[in-house]
C-alpha positions in Angstrom: 20.5 -37.9 9.0 18.3 -37.3 11.9 16.5 -39.8 13.0 13.8 -37.6 14.4 11.5 -35.6 12.2 12.3 -32.1 11.4 10.2 -29.2 12.4 10.5 -25.6 10.2 8.4 -22.7 10.8 8.1 -20.2 7.8 6.0 -17.0 7.5 3.6 -15.6 5.1 4.4 -12.1 3.7 2.7 -8.7 3.0 3.6 -6.5 0.1 4.6 -3.4 2.1 4.9 -1.6 -1.4 5.1 -3.3 -4.9 5.9 -1.2 -8.3 6.1 -3.4 -11.3 7.7 -2.8 -14.4 6.7 -3.9 -18.0 6.8 -7.4 -19.3 9.9 -8.6 -20.4 10.9 -11.4 -23.3 11.4 -14.0 -21.0 7.9 -13.2 -19.6 9.2 -11.9 -16.1 8.4 -8.5 -14.8 11.0 -6.3 -13.3 9.9 -5.3 -9.6 10.2 -2.7 -6.4 9.0 -4.4 -3.8 9.5 -4.0 -0.1 8.2 -7.5 1.9 7.4 -7.7 5.4 7.0 -11.1 6.7 4.0 -11.4 9.1 2.7 -13.8 12.1 0.8 -16.0 9.8 2.7 -19.3 9.2 3.2 -22.4 7.5 4.8 -25.7 9.2 6.8 -28.2 7.5 7.9 -31.6 9.3 10.7 -33.4 7.5 11.1 -37.0 8.1 13.2 -39.6 7.1 12.0 -41.8 4.5 13.1 -43.8 1.1 11.1 -41.7 -1.4 10.0 -38.4 -1.6 6.2 -38.1 -0.6 3.9 -35.1 0.9 1.0 -34.7 2.8 -0.9 -31.2 3.4 -3.1 -30.4 5.9 -4.2 -27.0 7.8 -6.3 -24.1 9.3 -7.2 -23.0 5.2 -8.7 -24.7 2.5 -5.7 -27.2 1.0 -8.2 -29.1 -1.3 -6.3 -27.4 -4.4 -2.7 -27.7 -3.4 -0.6 -30.4 -5.4 1.2 -33.4 -3.7 3.7 -33.9 -6.6 6.2 -32.2 -8.5 4.2 -28.9 -9.2 4.6 -28.4 -5.5 7.2 -26.0 -4.5 8.4 -27.7 -1.4 9.1 -31.0 -2.9 10.8 -29.3 -5.4 12.8 -28.0 -2.8 13.8 -31.0 -1.5 14.8 -32.8 -4.3 16.5 -29.8 -5.8 18.0 -29.6 -2.1 19.3 -33.5 -2.3 20.7 -33.3 -6.1 22.8 -30.2 -5.4 24.3 -32.3 -1.9 24.6 -35.5 -3.8 22.0 -37.0 -1.3 20.9 -40.6 -1.9 17.6 -40.6 0.3 14.1 -39.1 0.1 12.0 -37.3 2.4 8.3 -37.4 3.6 7.2 -33.6 4.3 4.0 -32.7 6.0 2.8 -29.4 5.6 0.6 -27.9 7.9 -1.1 -24.4 6.2 -1.9 -21.3 8.1 -1.6 -19.4 4.9 -4.2 -18.5 2.3 -4.0 -20.9 -0.5 -3.3 -18.6 -3.8 -4.0 -15.3 -1.5 -1.2 -13.4 -2.7 0.7 -14.0 0.6 3.5 -16.1 -0.1 2.4 -19.2 1.2 4.0 -21.9 -1.2 7.4 -19.7 -1.2 7.3 -20.4 2.5 6.7 -24.4 1.9 9.9 -24.0 0.0 11.9 -21.9 1.9 10.7 -24.3 5.1 11.8 -27.2 3.4 15.2 -26.3 2.2 15.7 -25.6 5.7 14.0 -28.6 7.1 15.8 -30.9 4.5 19.5 -29.5 5.2 18.9 -30.5 8.9 17.2 -33.8 8.0 20.5 -34.7 6.2 22.7 -32.8 7.5 23.8 -31.1 4.7 24.9 -27.9 6.2 25.0 -25.3 2.9 24.7 -22.8 5.0 22.9 -19.0 4.5 24.1 -18.2 0.7 24.2 -21.6 -0.9 20.5 -22.3 0.5 19.7 -18.6 -0.6 21.0 -19.6 -4.4 19.0 -22.8 -3.8 15.6 -20.5 -3.0 16.1 -18.0 -5.9 16.1 -20.8 -8.2 12.4 -22.0 -7.1 10.4 -18.8 -6.8 11.3 -15.1 -6.7 9.9 -14.9 -3.3 11.5 -18.0 -1.5 14.8 -15.6 -0.7 12.6 -13.7 1.2 10.7 -16.2 3.2 14.3 -17.9 4.1 15.3 -14.8 5.8 12.1 -13.2 7.1 11.5 -9.7 8.5 11.6 -6.7 6.0 13.5 -6.3 2.9 13.7 -4.5 -0.2 13.4 -6.9 -3.0 14.5 -6.0 -6.7 15.0 -7.9 -9.9 12.4 -10.1 -9.9 11.8 -9.5 -6.4 14.8 -12.4 -4.9 17.6 -9.2 -4.8 17.4 -8.5 -1.4 18.7 -6.0 1.2 17.5 -5.7 4.4 15.2 -2.6 5.4 15.4 -1.4 8.9 12.0 -1.8 10.0 11.9 -0.3 14.0 9.1 -1.7 16.4 6.0 -3.3 15.5 3.5 -2.6 12.5 -0.2 -4.3 13.1 -2.1 -5.6 10.0 -5.6 -7.1 9.8 -5.8 -9.5 7.0 -9.4 -10.2 4.8 -9.2 -13.7 3.7 -11.0 -14.5 0.4 -12.5 -18.2 -0.2 -11.6 -17.9 -3.9 -7.9 -17.3 -4.6 -6.6 -15.5 -7.3 -4.1 -17.1 -10.1 -0.5 -15.0 -9.8 0.7 -15.1 -13.3 -3.3 -14.3 -14.7 -3.3 -11.2 -12.7 0.4 -10.0 -13.9 -1.2 -10.8 -17.2 -4.3 -8.5 -16.6 -2.0 -5.8 -15.4 -0.1 -6.3 -18.6 -3.6 -6.4 -20.8 -4.6 -3.1 -18.9 -1.3 -1.2 -19.3 -1.7 -1.7 -23.2 -5.1 -0.2 -23.2 -4.2 3.6 -24.0 -5.3 5.3 -20.8 -6.2 2.0 -18.8 -3.8 2.8 -15.9 -2.4 5.9 -17.2 0.2 7.3 -14.8 -1.3 6.3 -12.0 0.2 3.9 -10.0 3.4 5.1 -11.6 5.9 2.4 -14.0 9.0 3.4 -11.7 10.9 0.9 -10.2 12.3 2.7 -7.1 11.3 2.6 -3.7 10.0 5.7 -2.8 11.8 7.1 0.1 9.3 7.6 2.3 7.9 3.9 2.7 11.6 3.6 4.0 11.4 6.5 6.2 8.3 5.0 7.6 9.8 1.9 8.1 13.0 3.4 9.8 10.8 5.2 11.9 8.4 2.9 12.9 5.6 4.8 11.9 2.2 3.4 11.0 0.6 7.0 10.1 3.3 7.9 7.9 4.0 4.4 6.0 -0.7 4.1 5.7 -0.2 7.0 2.7 2.6 5.5 1.3 1.1 1.7 1.0 0.9 1.2 -3.0 0.5 -2.1 -5.2 1.0 -1.8 -9.0 -1.1 -5.1 -9.2 -3.8 -3.9 -6.9 -5.9 -2.4 -10.2 -5.8 -5.9 -11.8 -6.5 -7.5 -8.9 -9.5 -5.6 -8.5 -10.5 -6.3 -12.0 -11.0 -10.3 -11.4 -12.6 -9.4 -8.0 -14.2 -6.0 -7.8 -15.9 -6.9 -4.4 -12.6 -6.8 -3.1 -12.9 -3.1 -2.7 -15.7 -3.2 -0.5 -13.6 -5.0 1.9 -10.9 -2.0 1.5 -13.8 1.0 2.3 -14.9 -0.8 5.5 -11.5 -1.4 6.5 -10.8 2.1 6.2 -14.4 3.0 7.8 -13.8 0.8 10.9 -10.6 2.4 12.0 -7.4 1.3 9.8 -5.2 3.6 8.6 -4.6 2.7 5.1 -5.0 -0.9 3.0 -3.7 -2.4 0.1 -4.2 -6.0 -1.9 -1.9 -8.2 -0.7 0.6 -9.2 -3.5 -1.4 -10.6 -6.3 -4.3 -10.8 -3.9 -7.2 -11.5 -3.3 -5.9 -10.5 0.4 -6.4 -7.2 1.7 -4.2 -6.2 4.0 -5.1 -3.2 6.4 -2.6 -1.0 8.3 -3.7 -0.4 11.5 -2.3 2.0 14.7 -1.8 -0.7 17.1 -3.1 -4.2 18.4 -6.4 -2.7 20.4 -6.9 -1.1 17.1 -6.4 -3.8 14.7 -8.5 -6.2 17.1 -11.5 -3.5 16.7 -11.2 -3.6 13.3 -10.9 -7.1 13.1 -13.5 -7.8 15.3 -16.1 -5.3 13.3 -15.3 -7.0 10.0 -16.0 -10.2 11.4 -19.4 -8.9 12.3 -19.7 -8.3 8.4 -19.5 -11.8 7.4 -15.8 -11.6 6.7 -13.3 -13.7 7.8 -10.5 -11.7 9.5 -7.3 -11.9 11.3 -5.0 -9.6 13.3 -1.0 -10.5 12.5 1.5 -8.6 13.1 5.1 -7.8 11.7 8.2 -7.7 10.9 8.9 -11.4 12.1 11.8 -14.0 11.3 11.9 -15.9 8.7 12.3 -20.3 8.2 14.1 -21.5 11.8 14.1 -24.7 12.8 11.9 -25.2 16.0 11.9 -26.9 19.2 
């Protein structure tokens, strides 16, 4: 067992494309999505301890983050200990940089980072494949946070296929002080789809990622990717938060190539042509009183630092 704290960093994500199928009897939806890990991070520090304890701080509002077994990072640490037969605890300190309940997978990044950190702290050496299996048991977005980069997700989003993405994509994130519940947004989508004509056939119910998305990523062409951005959850997120529409409209007006609600929202992701354009869009949005951040992707998944 390591005697010093282990520091692991894991990225938040944007769903460049998110197709959502009908609700299954088990409550889950089939997904076809393209994840891209971006340069907004969660840092997890794992220290030796006799018990399982957790503290959280960060650059974002963490007042709603649970400190018990409802926290994915805590569950990840206990799952790893149970799986590997470790008779020890851990103290986890999470420093959050990804918005809480922002549709960017911050909790999933914490869980992925906790798996990697505890594996290194305890010297369990489970390997990438076994860690991926444990990540999939914790949540649909956790395996991607483990691997990072750009990937196509199918099933519940946890069946990953790496996607070739050349170059760099620049995004401006418009953050919101009030989060959205992912289950609530999925429930709202189900209600809308149950109403005849509420969403019609647009967006489509297909679970195939369009070829145009994959080709644009492969070419590293933001101008081709922008018109292919799509999120089936966006219509449901905007029902609960109609104010997000103005952020999308202003982002395009200020020069972004395209925009989308990230995951279940409420974070808005605006795709820009290059870093200079992204910084300009960021500054203009800040001038309106919004919280805007320039990030880029793809970046690596959870990894030990220093």
